[in-house]
Phi, psi and omega in degrees: 000129180294148181204158172269130179268105176260113184259129177243116187239130180287150173304153187299325180295328177294316177296324180296314179296317178302318186296326184257005182278162173281176186300322182294314180292322176304314181299322180291320178293319178298320179296320177297319178299314182293320179295321179296322177296314180302317181291324178295322178290324176294322176301321181298319180293333180276333191243337188255117176283092191250359178240151183254137174246129174284140179236167179300141181099357176091000180273186180212148176235155178265143179221165179278152180273151174279322180211166175242146172253114188211158171234148185235138180232115182269135177236156182233009177228153170272170175290140182291149176248119183062228181260011180291153169293138180305140177286151173292136176204102179283116179204162179228139171262113178259113180271114181268107186273321184192175177232158176249124180280172178299332179274010177074009175281139176270123186226167178287153175270136176285106185297327180297318178297318180298313184291330176299326184259010186301316180295320179299319181288327174296321178295322178297318178299312183294324178299314181290323178295316178299320179299314182292322179293326176298321179293338176277356177103004180275143173269136186250134172256116185262170176075030180261174174073188183299123178070010181066026185268000188242182176216165174222159172283126181296142175096348177283123184302135178299327178300321180289320177300316180294319179300320183264025175241032186297324179294319177299315180297322179297315181294318180296324177295318178297322178294317179298320179296320178296319178297318179295321182287327184263344182075012180276159180274330180203161177252150175280172181304320181294318180292323177295322178296322178295323178297323177292322183290317185289340179263001186275130175253159180296145177290133182263145179293128178218138181283156178299319180298319179295318179296313181302316181296315180295319181293319179298318179296316180297318180296317180296321179298316183290322178294318178296318179297320179294319179295321179294320179295319179296320179295320179296320178295320178296319180295319178297319179296317179295321179296317178295321179296320180294320181293320179294327178292000000 
């Protein structure tokens, strides 16, 4: 059955915290993620005119759906880059199969209407996710990412976020190469999507235990490196202070 794939992906710091959390905290973060998706989909039914009604004269008008018929598949890894262990990435593919109109008829979703509002619905998801994470006790840093449209959990080392963003870096490199080859200043959304597709490799089977072990080691390395850098900065500051004295 044909469907629209609506992907809802948590900010990288959320995935980082999830990756090193115990089972209880992981479950709470996953529940926050799922609740945020549900609320974003409810927002879509209230705000997005995604179904078509035929009217007299052969024309059609767009209307809002009463309900959505969808299935959701949660994933916790990004696609691997090279021989690296896949990075943690909490996200869900929500397959939108159909909509229910106010008259209870099940009809197709107008994909063009959905895609026009895709960024708006992503923002609704992130707003709700940030709200739920706050109730779990996390401090949120807003206004991050492209256009300041994203957020991160405060306190997660940027080094760790960069380490676990290898797929993002791979796609951005492909985009830069395309720009250099074509002489263009920027790519449109469709061209950026193609860059993501051509660099994508099939997901390889990896056990949960192997992933957890690799993620824990990576997190410890980055935290130790950050601590060592901070200690070195303190020593340099103390040395300069001693010389001035």
